[in-house]
Structures are given as C-alpha cells and as structure tokens.
All heavy atoms as an XYZ file, in Angstrom:
880
protein
N      15.760     93.241    -25.410
C      15.512     94.616    -25.796
C      14.222     95.098    -25.162
O      13.209     94.412    -25.241
C      15.375     94.724    -27.310
C      16.657     94.638    -28.063
S      16.366     94.967    -29.806
C      16.955     93.427    -30.451
N      14.279     96.247    -24.559
C      13.087     96.825    -23.957
C      12.793     98.148    -24.635
O      13.653     99.025    -24.718
C      13.256     97.043    -22.438
C      12.057     97.743    -21.851
C      13.492     95.721    -21.729
N      11.575     98.260    -25.106
C      11.106     99.527    -25.664
C      10.769    100.420    -24.485
O      10.065     99.998    -23.556
C       9.865     99.304    -26.558
C      10.176     98.324    -27.690
C       9.333    100.634    -27.076
C      11.304     98.731    -28.601
N      11.257    101.652    -24.512
C      10.961    102.609    -23.454
C      10.165    103.758    -24.065
O      10.574    104.339    -25.072
C      12.243    103.149    -22.827
C      13.038    102.090    -22.097
C      14.299    102.662    -21.510
C      15.125    101.566    -20.838
N      16.406    102.087    -20.352
N       9.018    104.037    -23.438
C       8.172    105.132    -23.892
C       8.207    106.194    -22.795
O       7.736    105.959    -21.680
C       6.720    104.670    -24.144
C       5.869    105.825    -24.636
C       6.691    103.508    -25.134
N       8.778    107.325    -23.124
C       8.873    108.433    -22.181
C       7.590    109.232    -22.261
O       7.217    109.728    -23.334
C      10.106    109.296    -22.485
C      11.378    108.589    -22.088
C      11.908    107.577    -22.881
C      12.024    108.904    -20.904
C      13.059    106.902    -22.503
C      13.173    108.231    -20.514
C      13.676    107.230    -21.315
O      14.817    106.564    -20.929
N       6.878    109.305    -21.123
C       5.575    109.947    -21.051
C       5.576    111.005    -19.942
O       6.477    111.049    -19.116
C       4.447    108.918    -20.785
C       4.378    107.879    -21.886
C       4.634    108.240    -19.437
N       4.531    111.819    -19.955
C       4.319    112.799    -18.892
C       2.942    112.527    -18.289
O       1.933    112.717    -18.951
C       4.397    114.223    -19.438
N       2.930    112.065    -17.036
C       1.654    111.736    -16.402
C       0.838    112.967    -16.056
O      -0.384    112.917    -16.007
C       1.870    110.893    -15.148
O       2.629    111.625    -14.198
N       1.510    114.076    -15.818
C       0.770    115.302    -15.501
C       1.044    116.343    -16.592
O       2.041    117.033    -16.561
C       1.161    115.831    -14.124
O       2.520    116.128    -14.069
N       0.135    116.358    -17.541
C       0.205    117.342    -18.613
C      -1.186    117.885    -18.863
O      -2.171    117.169    -18.712
C       0.787    116.727    -19.918
O       0.792    117.727    -20.940
C      -0.015    115.535    -20.387
N      -1.269    119.135    -19.213
C      -2.572    119.736    -19.503
C      -2.903    119.632    -20.993
O      -3.998    119.971    -21.406
C      -2.599    121.197    -19.059
O      -1.572    121.909    -19.737
N      -1.955    119.108    -21.780
C      -2.154    118.998    -23.227
C      -2.945    117.741    -23.569
O      -2.473    116.622    -23.351
C      -0.815    118.965    -23.943
O      -1.005    118.624    -25.305
N      -4.130    117.937    -24.124
C      -4.958    116.803    -24.536
C      -4.280    116.046    -25.668
O      -4.318    114.818    -25.711
C      -6.366    117.277    -24.936
C      -7.092    117.803    -23.695
C      -7.156    116.152    -25.598
C      -8.411    118.458    -23.971
N      -3.610    116.763    -26.571
C      -2.912    116.109    -27.690
C      -1.815    115.186    -27.170
O      -1.689    114.043    -27.635
C      -2.339    117.143    -28.644
N      -1.016    115.640    -26.210
C       0.046    114.817    -25.652
C      -0.550    113.574    -25.001
O      -0.060    112.460    -25.194
C       0.916    115.617    -24.652
C       1.824    114.686    -23.844
C       1.745    116.654    -25.380
N      -1.634    113.745    -24.230
C      -2.280    112.598    -23.581
C      -2.766    111.590    -24.612
O      -2.557    110.391    -24.452
C      -3.468    113.077    -22.718
C      -3.057    113.773    -21.464
C      -4.269    114.239    -20.686
C      -3.849    115.048    -19.474
N      -4.986    115.566    -18.714
N      -3.396    112.060    -25.681
C      -3.905    111.161    -26.724
C      -2.766    110.451    -27.443
O      -2.862    109.266    -27.742
C      -4.763    111.927    -27.731
C      -6.116    112.294    -27.189
C      -6.961    112.979    -28.240
C      -8.333    113.284    -27.689
N      -9.210    113.866    -28.715
N      -1.689    111.165    -27.713
C      -0.540    110.555    -28.388
C       0.084    109.466    -27.512
O       0.418    108.385    -28.006
C       0.492    111.613    -28.753
C       0.020    112.566    -29.797
N       0.710    113.715    -30.100
C      -1.060    112.555    -30.626
C       0.061    114.373    -31.056
N      -1.011    113.682    -31.387
N       0.229    109.750    -26.225
C       0.777    108.769    -25.292
C      -0.112    107.537    -25.242
O       0.374    106.395    -25.307
C       0.920    109.364    -23.885
C       1.968    110.433    -23.809
C       2.051    111.123    -22.453
O       3.060    111.736    -22.173
N       1.037    111.058    -21.615
N      -1.430    107.752    -25.158
C      -2.376    106.628    -25.103
C      -2.329    105.803    -26.378
O      -2.421    104.570    -26.331
C      -3.800    107.144    -24.867
C      -4.018    107.690    -23.485
C      -5.365    108.385    -23.336
O      -6.017    108.734    -24.317
N      -5.776    108.602    -22.101
N      -2.173    106.443    -27.518
C      -2.125    105.730    -28.797
C      -0.901    104.818    -28.858
O      -1.002    103.658    -29.272
C      -2.109    106.713    -29.963
N       0.254    105.324    -28.443
C       1.484    104.529    -28.477
C       1.383    103.368    -27.502
O       1.605    102.202    -27.856
C       2.733    105.391    -28.187
C       3.972    104.526    -28.018
C       2.940    106.422    -29.291
N       1.038    103.664    -26.259
C       0.947    102.627    -25.220
C      -0.117    101.599    -25.594
O       0.105    100.389    -25.472
C       0.664    103.268    -23.843
C       0.271    102.221    -22.806
C       1.887    104.047    -23.373
N      -1.260    102.055    -26.079
C      -2.333    101.136    -26.481
C      -1.893    100.196    -27.583
O      -2.198     99.000    -27.563
N      -1.167    100.720    -28.569
C      -0.684     99.882    -29.675
C       0.283     98.824    -29.147
O       0.194     97.652    -29.505
C       0.004    100.737    -30.734
C       0.545     99.920    -31.870
C      -0.242     99.624    -32.973
C       1.847     99.420    -31.838
C       0.246     98.860    -34.019
C       2.338     98.649    -32.873
C       1.542     98.370    -33.966
N       1.221     99.236    -28.309
C       2.207     98.299    -27.765
C       1.524     97.209    -26.949
O       1.860     96.027    -27.075
C       3.245     99.042    -26.932
C       4.123    100.041    -27.690
C       5.006    100.822    -26.733
C       4.961     99.354    -28.752
N       0.557     97.593    -26.122
C      -0.175     96.611    -25.323
C      -0.966     95.659    -26.208
O      -0.926     94.440    -26.014
C      -1.120     97.315    -24.341
C      -0.405     97.994    -23.210
C      -1.312     98.814    -22.310
O      -2.445     99.167    -22.715
O      -0.884     99.093    -21.184
N      -1.670     96.204    -27.189
C      -2.496     95.377    -28.076
C      -1.665     94.380    -28.871
O      -2.129     93.287    -29.194
C      -3.299     96.266    -29.025
N      -0.424     94.751    -29.184
C       0.446     93.876    -29.959
C       1.422     93.082    -29.095
O       2.337     92.447    -29.617
C       1.205     94.701    -31.005
C       0.295     95.093    -32.126
O       0.045     94.306    -33.024
N      -0.251     96.302    -32.057
N       1.192     93.124    -27.797
C       1.983     92.367    -26.820
C       3.483     92.599    -26.973
O       4.283     91.671    -26.945
C       1.642     90.894    -26.902
C       0.206     90.622    -26.569
C      -0.110     89.175    -26.627
N      -1.516     88.980    -26.266
C      -2.104     87.826    -26.288
N      -1.438     86.749    -26.629
N      -3.369     87.721    -25.953
N       3.811     93.874    -27.145
C       5.215     94.261    -27.239
C       5.674     94.685    -25.849
O       5.054     95.536    -25.219
C       5.397     95.423    -28.252
C       4.977     94.960    -29.649
C       6.829     95.935    -28.231
C       4.910     96.067    -30.667
N       6.737     94.069    -25.391
C       7.280     94.375    -24.076
C       7.790     95.821    -24.071
O       8.600     96.182    -24.916
C       8.404     93.402    -23.735
C       8.902     93.571    -22.322
O       8.170     93.992    -21.433
N      10.161     93.242    -22.105
N       7.315     96.624    -23.139
C       7.760     98.015    -23.061
C       7.722     98.495    -21.624
O       7.098     97.881    -20.763
C       6.906     98.919    -23.961
C       5.527     99.185    -23.438
C       5.232    100.351    -22.749
C       4.509     98.264    -23.624
C       3.951    100.606    -22.254
C       3.235     98.500    -23.142
C       2.950     99.674    -22.458
N       8.384     99.600    -21.410
C       8.438    100.235    -20.096
C       8.042    101.691    -20.276
O       8.592    102.381    -21.139
C       9.847    100.114    -19.540
C      10.101    100.864    -18.271
C      11.588    100.816    -17.878
O      12.424    100.277    -18.571
N      11.884    101.422    -16.742
N       7.099    102.160    -19.463
C       6.763    103.572    -19.460
C       7.670    104.276    -18.473
O       7.868    103.807    -17.356
C       5.311    103.782    -18.995
C       4.312    103.712    -20.098
C       2.903    104.048    -19.600
O       2.585    105.252    -19.488
O       2.156    103.095    -19.324
N       8.246    105.388    -18.906
C       9.112    106.179    -18.043
C       8.461    107.554    -17.915
O       8.320    108.279    -18.898
C      10.536    106.310    -18.643
C      11.427    107.143    -17.727
C      11.142    104.937    -18.888
N       8.039    107.880    -16.704
C       7.330    109.129    -16.452
C       8.331    110.249    -16.175
O       8.960    110.281    -15.126
C       6.375    108.952    -15.270
C       5.499    110.163    -15.047
O       5.675    111.198    -15.743
O       4.627    110.086    -14.172
N       8.461    111.153    -17.138
C       9.452    112.231    -17.003
C       9.017    113.321    -16.028
O       9.824    114.160    -15.641
C       9.819    112.851    -18.367
C       8.626    113.510    -19.017
C      10.470    111.805    -19.264
C       8.955    114.353    -20.236
N       7.753    113.308    -15.607
C       7.325    114.314    -14.630
C       7.685    113.889    -13.208
O       7.702    114.716    -12.310
C       5.803    114.588    -14.702
O       5.092    113.374    -14.480
C       5.430    115.160    -16.049
N       7.974    112.621    -13.029
C       8.293    112.122    -11.698
C       9.790    111.884    -11.501
O      10.261    111.842    -10.382
C       7.546    110.797    -11.442
C       6.043    110.913    -11.595
S       5.305    112.102    -10.473
C       5.237    111.127     -9.005
N      10.509    111.718    -12.602
C      11.928    111.377    -12.515
C      12.758    112.388    -13.306
O      12.932    112.253    -14.520
C      12.157    109.959    -13.061
C      11.396    108.841    -12.344
C      11.424    107.574    -13.163
C      11.999    108.615    -10.971
N      13.271    113.381    -12.612
C      14.069    114.436    -13.241
C      15.250    113.855    -14.012
O      15.545    114.279    -15.134
C      14.564    115.411    -12.175
C      15.479    116.492    -12.684
C      14.753    117.602    -13.415
O      13.507    117.641    -13.383
O      15.434    118.433    -14.033
N      15.915    112.869    -13.436
C      17.071    112.249    -14.073
C      16.679    111.616    -15.422
O      17.403    111.752    -16.407
C      17.638    111.182    -13.128
C      18.845    110.450    -13.645
C      19.302    109.407    -12.635
O      19.524    109.748    -11.459
O      19.428    108.249    -13.047
N      15.544    110.967    -15.465
C      15.072    110.340    -16.707
C      14.693    111.385    -17.750
O      14.928    111.206    -18.948
C      13.898    109.403    -16.432
C      14.272    108.193    -15.630
C      15.154    107.223    -16.408
O      15.399    107.363    -17.598
N      15.656    106.212    -15.723
N      14.079    112.477    -17.300
C      13.698    113.555    -18.218
C      14.954    114.138    -18.878
O      14.998    114.322    -20.094
C      12.918    114.649    -17.490
C      12.459    115.791    -18.388
C      11.639    116.802    -17.628
N      12.366    117.418    -16.531
C      13.215    118.443    -16.663
N      13.450    118.960    -17.843
N      13.833    118.937    -15.612
N      15.962    114.398    -18.078
C      17.203    114.956    -18.612
C      17.890    113.969    -19.549
O      18.425    114.355    -20.595
C      18.134    115.369    -17.467
C      17.624    116.528    -16.614
C      18.540    116.757    -15.423
C      17.460    117.792    -17.441
N      17.869    112.671    -19.196
C      18.455    111.650    -20.069
C      17.741    111.647    -21.421
O      18.383    111.612    -22.462
C      18.364    110.255    -19.412
C      19.043    109.217    -20.233
C      20.338    108.805    -20.123
C      18.488    108.486    -21.336
N      20.609    107.856    -21.073
C      19.495    107.645    -21.836
C      17.248    108.459    -21.947
C      19.299    106.781    -22.909
C      17.036    107.608    -23.031
C      18.064    106.782    -23.499
N      16.410    111.700    -21.380
C      15.626    111.713    -22.608
C      16.016    112.916    -23.473
O      16.302    112.768    -24.661
C      14.129    111.756    -22.313
C      13.253    111.748    -23.558
S      11.530    112.184    -23.223
C      11.637    113.970    -23.177
N      16.063    114.099    -22.890
C      16.404    115.304    -23.648
C      17.785    115.190    -24.284
O      17.980    115.557    -25.430
C      16.370    116.543    -22.752
C      14.998    116.984    -22.308
C      14.849    117.805    -21.212
C      13.832    116.580    -22.968
C      13.594    118.220    -20.784
C      12.581    116.978    -22.552
C      12.468    117.803    -21.461
O      11.231    118.211    -21.038
N      18.753    114.684    -23.530
C      20.119    114.572    -24.039
C      20.257    113.539    -25.158
O      21.170    113.630    -25.963
C      21.079    114.191    -22.901
C      21.427    115.322    -21.975
C      22.586    114.961    -21.051
N      22.369    113.735    -20.300
C      21.831    113.675    -19.072
N      21.474    114.782    -18.457
N      21.682    112.523    -18.471
N      19.388    112.540    -25.195
C      19.536    111.440    -26.141
C      18.616    111.529    -27.354
O      18.590    110.597    -28.170
C      19.365    110.112    -25.407
C      20.570    109.836    -24.546
O      21.594    109.411    -25.029
N      20.469    110.156    -23.265
N      17.900    112.612    -27.481
C      17.124    112.858    -28.706
C      18.075    113.553    -29.681
O      18.693    114.552    -29.333
C      15.881    113.719    -28.419
C      14.912    112.927    -27.536
C      15.211    114.146    -29.724
C      13.714    113.725    -27.061
N      18.209    113.010    -30.891
C      19.128    113.612    -31.857
C      18.808    115.093    -32.106
O      17.634    115.495    -32.079
C      18.915    112.789    -33.129
C      18.304    111.504    -32.663
C      17.522    111.848    -31.438
N      19.831    115.854    -32.344
C      19.704    117.311    -32.563
C      18.650    117.639    -33.611
O      17.843    118.550    -33.437
C      21.073    117.872    -32.968
C      21.128    119.384    -33.010
C      21.086    120.013    -31.633
O      21.657    119.471    -30.686
O      20.483    121.103    -31.527
N      18.638    116.899    -34.714
C      17.687    117.191    -35.809
C      16.231    116.898    -35.435
O      15.328    117.345    -36.124
C      18.081    116.431    -37.086
C      17.940    114.930    -37.011
C      19.180    114.215    -36.472
O      20.130    114.882    -36.010
O      19.170    112.974    -36.497
N      15.998    116.183    -34.340
C      14.630    115.874    -33.906
C      14.142    116.805    -32.816
O      12.998    116.737    -32.404
C      14.548    114.426    -33.415
C      14.738    113.389    -34.504
C      13.669    113.464    -35.570
C      12.326    113.085    -35.022
N      11.253    113.173    -36.002
N      14.996    117.707    -32.362
C      14.604    118.629    -31.295
C      13.883    119.838    -31.891
O      14.248    120.308    -32.965
C      15.838    119.089    -30.528
C      16.517    117.966    -29.804
C      17.733    118.436    -29.064
N      18.484    117.270    -28.576
C      19.683    117.346    -28.070
N      20.301    118.501    -27.955
N      20.287    116.259    -27.671
N      12.897    120.346    -31.171
C      12.205    121.547    -31.672
C      13.120    122.767    -31.618
O      14.060    122.813    -30.835
C      11.017    121.693    -30.719
C      11.394    120.950    -29.487
C      12.352    119.874    -29.903
N      12.818    123.746    -32.471
C      13.625    124.972    -32.480
C      13.534    125.701    -31.148
O      14.500    126.292    -30.689
C      13.179    125.884    -33.612
C      13.557    125.366    -34.980
C      13.161    126.315    -36.097
O      13.025    127.526    -35.840
O      12.988    125.828    -37.220
N      12.351    125.657    -30.547
C      12.136    126.302    -29.245
C      11.549    125.290    -28.273
O      10.730    124.455    -28.651
C      11.172    127.480    -29.376
C      11.712    128.621    -30.188
C      10.735    129.768    -30.211
C      11.296    130.928    -31.039
N      10.356    132.040    -31.114
N      11.941    125.388    -27.042
C      11.396    124.515    -26.007
C      12.005    123.129    -26.024
O      12.989    122.863    -26.706
N      11.383    122.255    -25.265
C      11.848    120.878    -25.141
C      10.976    119.930    -25.963
O       9.813    120.222    -26.219
C      11.806    120.450    -23.669
C      12.849    121.164    -22.845
O      13.983    121.291    -23.262
N      12.449    121.641    -21.676
N      11.520    118.781    -26.346
C      10.723    117.786    -27.058
C       9.560    117.318    -26.179
O       9.716    117.149    -24.979
C      11.702    116.647    -27.304
C      13.048    117.205    -27.073
C      12.889    118.342    -26.134
N       8.412    117.109    -26.800
C       7.237    116.659    -26.060
C       7.132    115.141    -26.076
O       7.519    114.500    -27.041
C       5.975    117.251    -26.686
C       5.836    118.767    -26.628
C       4.587    119.205    -27.390
C       5.773    119.243    -25.191
N       6.593    114.589    -25.002
C       6.322    113.159    -25.012
C       5.117    112.852    -25.899
O       4.353    113.760    -26.184
C       6.012    112.843    -23.546
C       5.752    114.148    -22.885
C       6.293    115.228    -23.749
N       4.980    111.638    -26.338
C       5.850    110.510    -26.045
C       7.081    110.495    -26.946
O       7.020    110.876    -28.107
C       4.955    109.300    -26.343
C       4.039    109.790    -27.434
C       3.802    111.233    -27.130
N       8.196    110.062    -26.357
C       9.437    109.829    -27.074
C       9.754    108.352    -26.898
O       9.610    107.820    -25.796
C      10.576    110.699    -26.527
C      10.348    112.181    -26.694
C      10.426    112.648    -28.138
O      11.142    112.076    -28.962
N       9.667    113.685    -28.458
N      10.163    107.695    -27.968
C      10.299    106.245    -27.946
C      11.751    105.843    -28.196
O      12.380    106.331    -29.136
C       9.366    105.612    -28.995
C       7.932    106.110    -28.777
C       9.438    104.099    -28.959
C       7.032    105.987    -29.981
N      12.240    104.940    -27.356
C      13.592    104.411    -27.453
C      13.534    102.883    -27.424
O      12.641    102.315    -26.806
C      14.454    104.869    -26.264
C      14.816    106.319    -26.288
C      13.921    107.299    -25.884
C      16.082    106.723    -26.695
C      14.260    108.647    -25.891
C      16.441    108.068    -26.714
C      15.526    109.023    -26.319
N      14.504    102.256    -28.057
C      14.739    100.821    -27.893
C      16.029    100.748    -27.105
O      17.103    100.998    -27.652
C      14.860    100.114    -29.248
C      15.041     98.618    -29.095
O      15.562     98.157    -28.098
N      14.602     97.881    -30.093
N      15.909    100.437    -25.817
C      17.028    100.549    -24.881
C      17.544    101.989    -24.959
O      16.806    102.893    -24.652
C      18.125     99.525    -25.182
C      17.690     98.085    -24.962
C      17.454     97.700    -23.513
O      17.917     98.395    -22.592
O      16.804     96.665    -23.289
N      18.782    102.204    -25.426
C      19.340    103.554    -25.517
C      19.278    104.134    -26.925
O      19.733    105.246    -27.155
C      20.800    103.558    -25.051
C      20.925    103.231    -23.566
O      19.919    103.349    -22.840
O      22.032    102.866    -23.136
N      18.723    103.391    -27.875
C      18.645    103.846    -29.271
C      17.349    104.602    -29.497
O      16.261    104.082    -29.255
C      18.729    102.656    -30.234
C      18.776    103.087    -31.699
C      18.730    101.905    -32.647
N      17.467    101.210    -32.641
C      16.371    101.610    -33.287
N      16.370    102.721    -33.978
N      15.273    100.895    -33.248
N      17.461    105.828    -29.958
C      16.289    106.645    -30.223
C      15.525    106.118    -31.431
O      16.099    105.895    -32.502
C      16.714    108.096    -30.479
C      15.548    109.038    -30.689
C      14.721    109.373    -29.631
C      15.304    109.600    -31.932
C      13.653    110.252    -29.812
C      14.243    110.478    -32.118
C      13.429    110.789    -31.055
O      12.371    111.652    -31.225
N      14.219    105.889    -31.250
C      13.360    105.443    -32.361
C      12.641    106.636    -32.983
O      12.624    106.784    -34.194
C      12.334    104.427    -31.866
S      13.048    102.905    -31.221
N      12.027    107.461    -32.135
C      11.327    108.615    -32.658
C      10.265    109.132    -31.697
O      10.130    108.668    -30.574
N       9.492    110.078    -32.200
C       8.413    110.676    -31.422
C       7.078    110.154    -31.937
O       7.022    109.208    -32.723
C       8.495    112.192    -31.480
C       8.403    112.745    -32.901
O       8.056    112.004    -33.845
O       8.668    113.951    -33.066
N       5.990    110.784    -31.492
C       4.664    110.316    -31.905
C       4.487    110.389    -33.420
O       3.928    109.463    -34.019
C       3.549    111.099    -31.206
C       2.204    110.691    -31.749
C       1.628    109.484    -31.371
C       1.538    111.485    -32.687
C       0.426    109.077    -31.906
C       0.333    111.082    -33.216
C      -0.215    109.881    -32.825
O      -1.408    109.472    -33.369
N       4.934    111.479    -34.034
C       4.757    111.629    -35.494
C       5.463    110.495    -36.240
O       4.913    109.945    -37.192
C       5.265    112.998    -35.964
C       4.518    114.174    -35.363
C       3.013    114.166    -35.628
O       2.604    113.753    -36.719
O       2.257    114.586    -34.729
N       6.678    110.159    -35.807
C       7.418    109.051    -36.423
C       6.672    107.734    -36.214
O       6.565    106.919    -37.130
C       8.819    108.936    -35.825
C       9.668    110.172    -36.059
O       9.537    110.808    -37.121
O      10.459    110.512    -35.158
N       6.172    107.533    -34.994
C       5.413    106.325    -34.678
C       4.172    106.225    -35.554
O       3.891    105.187    -36.149
C       5.012    106.318    -33.191
C       4.012    105.261    -32.846
C       4.404    103.943    -32.670
C       2.669    105.572    -32.723
C       3.476    102.959    -32.374
C       1.727    104.599    -32.429
C       2.145    103.287    -32.251
N       3.430    107.338    -35.653
C       2.194    107.349    -36.441
C       2.485    107.015    -37.906
O       1.779    106.211    -38.514
C       1.507    108.713    -36.325
C       0.214    108.790    -37.077
C      -0.945    108.236    -36.553
C       0.147    109.403    -38.324
C      -2.139    108.286    -37.248
C      -1.035    109.453    -39.028
C      -2.179    108.900    -38.489
N       3.530    107.604    -38.453
C       3.897    107.333    -39.844
C       4.250    105.847    -40.034
O       3.823    105.220    -41.004
C       5.077    108.207    -40.267
C       5.575    108.011    -41.697
C       4.474    108.349    -42.707
C       6.796    108.866    -41.951
N       4.991    105.290    -39.093
C       5.360    103.869    -39.212
C       4.125    102.979    -39.082
O       4.045    101.942    -39.728
C       6.412    103.488    -38.172
O       5.884    103.438    -36.871
N       3.179    103.398    -38.275
C       1.929    102.641    -38.135
C       1.138    102.684    -39.432
O       0.621    101.652    -39.896
C       1.121    103.226    -36.973
C       0.032    102.332    -36.464
C      -0.526    102.889    -35.186
C      -2.022    102.876    -35.275
N      -2.686    103.525    -34.190
N       1.072    103.849    -40.039
C       0.342    104.009    -41.300
C       0.980    103.225    -42.442
O       0.293    102.784    -43.346
C       0.254    105.498    -41.676
C      -0.632    106.316    -40.768
C      -2.099    105.893    -40.838
O      -2.647    105.883    -41.948
O      -2.660    105.567    -39.774
N       2.288    103.056    -42.413
C       2.989    102.333    -43.470
C       3.299    100.883    -43.072
O       4.037    100.198    -43.782
C       4.302    103.063    -43.853
O       5.112    103.178    -42.682
C       4.013    104.436    -44.431
N       2.743    100.464    -41.954
C       2.886     99.089    -41.474
C       4.351     98.698    -41.275
O       4.784     97.601    -41.635
C       2.180     98.103    -42.413
C       1.866     96.791    -41.711
O       1.713     96.754    -40.501
N       1.773     95.721    -42.471
N       5.132     99.626    -40.703
C       6.558     99.380    -40.452
C       6.927     99.607    -38.982
O       8.077     99.911    -38.666
C       7.428    100.282    -41.348
O       7.106    101.659    -41.072
C       7.236     99.989    -42.827
N       5.950     99.445    -38.083
C       6.189     99.746    -36.672
C       7.294     98.882    -36.080
O       8.131     99.374    -35.327
C       4.898     99.602    -35.830
C       5.178     99.789    -34.349
C       3.859    100.611    -36.284
N       7.326     97.609    -36.434
C       8.340     96.728    -35.827
C       9.740     97.140    -36.258
O      10.671     97.118    -35.460
C       8.019     95.261    -36.111
C       6.753     94.849    -35.406
C       5.543     94.885    -36.063
C       6.778     94.498    -34.070
C       4.371     94.550    -35.400
C       5.601     94.169    -33.401
C       4.394     94.189    -34.057
N       9.902     97.540    -37.508
C      11.198     98.059    -37.971
C      11.507     99.379    -37.277
O      12.637     99.614    -36.844
C      11.191     98.232    -39.485
N      10.517    100.250    -37.147
C      10.672    101.536    -36.458
C      11.181    101.320    -35.027
O      12.058    102.034    -34.550
C       9.325    102.276    -36.457
C       9.234    103.407    -35.470
C       9.873    104.616    -35.704
C       8.478    103.276    -34.314
C       9.778    105.662    -34.794
C       8.371    104.313    -33.400
C       9.033    105.510    -33.646
N      10.630    100.312    -34.361
C      11.016    100.028    -32.985
C      12.320     99.253    -32.877
O      12.843     99.054    -31.783
C       9.903     99.234    -32.285
C       8.584     99.972    -32.076
C       7.522     99.010    -31.553
C       8.747    101.166    -31.161
N      12.854     98.815    -34.015
C      14.083     98.031    -33.995
C      13.867     96.597    -33.594
O      14.769     95.928    -33.103
N      12.638     96.117    -33.799
C      12.302     94.725    -33.481
C      12.345     93.911    -34.762
O      11.966     94.395    -35.828
C      10.913     94.639    -32.845
C      10.728     95.457    -31.568
C       9.279     95.406    -31.121
C      11.647     94.958    -30.463
N      12.786     92.674    -34.653
C      12.924     91.840    -35.836
C      11.586     91.398    -36.407
O      11.411     91.355    -37.607
C      13.800     90.629    -35.539
C      15.182     91.033    -35.151
N      16.055     91.644    -36.020
C      15.839     90.951    -33.968
C      17.184     91.909    -35.400
N      17.088     91.501    -34.152
N      10.648     91.070    -35.541
C       9.344     90.632    -36.030
C       8.311     90.796    -34.932
O       8.638     91.019    -33.773
C       9.388     89.171    -36.472
O       9.682     88.342    -35.358
N       7.075     90.641    -35.339
C       5.972     90.745    -34.402
C       5.989     89.529    -33.486
O       6.139     88.399    -33.945
C       4.653     90.793    -35.180
C       3.444     90.973    -34.304
C       2.189     91.197    -35.129
O       2.229     91.253    -36.343
N       1.077     91.321    -34.464
N       5.850     89.743    -32.153
C       5.828     88.603    -31.247
C       4.596     87.747    -31.523
O       3.526     88.270    -31.818
C       5.766     89.224    -29.859
C       5.484     90.667    -30.045
C       5.710     91.000    -31.482
N       4.755     86.441    -31.439
C       3.621     85.572    -31.670
C       2.834     85.394    -30.385
O       3.375     85.533    -29.286
C       4.072     84.204    -32.207
O       4.734     83.497    -31.181
N       1.566     85.065    -30.524
C       0.712     84.857    -29.351
C       1.266     83.712    -28.525
O       1.288     83.775    -27.305
C      -0.740     84.558    -29.798
C      -1.614     84.192    -28.625
C      -1.300     85.774    -30.529
N       1.764     82.654    -29.175
C       2.321     81.509    -28.463
C       3.502     81.929    -27.587
O       3.608     81.521    -26.444
C       2.764     80.443    -29.470
C       3.235     79.172    -28.819
C       3.581     78.145    -29.880
C       4.038     76.851    -29.234
N       4.409     75.853    -30.227
N       4.406     82.775    -28.121
C       5.575     83.237    -27.364
C       5.162     84.025    -26.132
O       5.752     83.898    -25.085
C       6.492     84.112    -28.219
C       7.205     83.313    -29.281
O       7.258     82.082    -29.160
O       7.710     83.931    -30.237
N       4.152     84.868    -26.268
C       3.784     85.743    -25.151
C       2.961     85.017    -24.106
O       2.818     85.488    -22.998
C       3.030     86.969    -25.666
O       1.854     86.588    -26.312
N       2.404     83.848    -24.426
C       1.616     83.102    -23.447
C       2.482     82.154    -22.629
O       2.061     81.614    -21.648
C       0.517     82.311    -24.164
C      -0.557     83.202    -24.744
C      -1.614     82.431    -25.522
O      -1.393     81.230    -25.798
O      -2.623     83.024    -25.869
N       3.715     81.919    -23.041
C       4.598     80.979    -22.353
C       5.017     81.522    -21.014
O       5.222     82.640    -20.796
C       5.849     80.693    -23.164
O       5.555     80.425    -24.482
C-alpha cells in the first residue's frame, strides 16, 4: 500500500503550503512510505484526483485544494481530516494502515 499525497508545488497560498508541509513532515517523521504527486506538473494526475474525491468532500465552488490524501486509489481525506485524525491519535486508521511501522522494519 502506498499513501499518495496530492500537492501543488506552485501555489501562492501560504496556508496550502503549510498544510502540505505538515502532512509530508508527519509522514516522513513516522517513516510512513508515501508518494508525493504534484498536480501542477501532471494534468492527468490532477484530473484523477478531482474525479476520485467523493462528492460530499468537494467544495461548493471551485476545486478541492491540496493536500489530498489517498491510500492507493482509496480516498482518505484532506488536510482538515488529517489534522483531526492527528489530534485524536487515529492517523494510522485514517490512512488505512494497520499499525505504525516499527523502526526495526524501516531499517531493514
């Protein structure tokens, strides 16, 4: 299973940049295998992301903002969902992961 974080490398929004950094930083710090997908460079990936966000998670106007998080093709959520799961210590369940990777596993 690969966690995919859809990001925008060229955005003028400081909030979007901070949210992307928070998600990526958490995944790196916890040694969770993930892939960043830059929607500003890959039109096909941006369109895939938009099509695969559930209707109830889409904004009334405009397009969903990054970061958007998927486990393979399963939608996990956006930054707000991630932040809530972090606050309630349920990030691994949010990401669809069974448990936190151990340091021993990641050093092998």
